[in-house]
C-alpha positions, -999 to +999 in steps of 0.1 A: -766-554+081-745-520+103-776-495+099-816-511+079-826-471+079-803-458+068-795-486+034-837-479+033-830-445+034-802-448+007-829-469-013-858-445-009-833-413-023-823-440-055-860-445-061-866-411-061-838-399-085-847-427-113-879-423-112-875-373-115-854-390-141-883-406-163-906-378-151-882-352-168-878-365-202-856-361-229-815-374-218-825-375-185-851-400-196-826-424-210-806-429-176-836-430-157-846-462-180-808-479-176-814-474-141-846-489-134-840-520-158-799-525-142-812-522-106-837-550-118-807-571-133-791-564-098-817-576-076-817-606-090-789-611-075-801-621-043-814-654-056-847-666-071-870-659-052-864-624-068-863-637-106-900-643-103-906-607-096-872-591-119-878-611-147-914-603-151-906-567-148-878-563-169-900-576-199-925-549-188-900-521-179-875-528-219-910-532-241-915-495-225-884-481-229-881-493-265-915-477-269-899-442-253-867-450-278-841-452-257-831-485-264-840-481-302-822-445-298-851-428-316-859-410-288-830-385-283-848-356-299-876-360-271-877-334-246-871-308-271-894-288-289-899-299-328-900-269-353-932-263-369-927-261-412 
């Protein structure tokens, strides 16, 4: 690794971006969930030790994403106001 500080800052920027997307709601949250789940899937490429963390984290993340309606397709309307009446 040429410069660990740069890679650490890039990782931090990515995590801030994903967190912001999740907090924004709507379509942005969908991309945030995909990014967080994808990050943990890619983290598993580093070896078995990361599997011990990633598998339970993925179970929780997928359950939360389903609850948010992202993986079931019912969350596309989130973030928009519902018409009254």
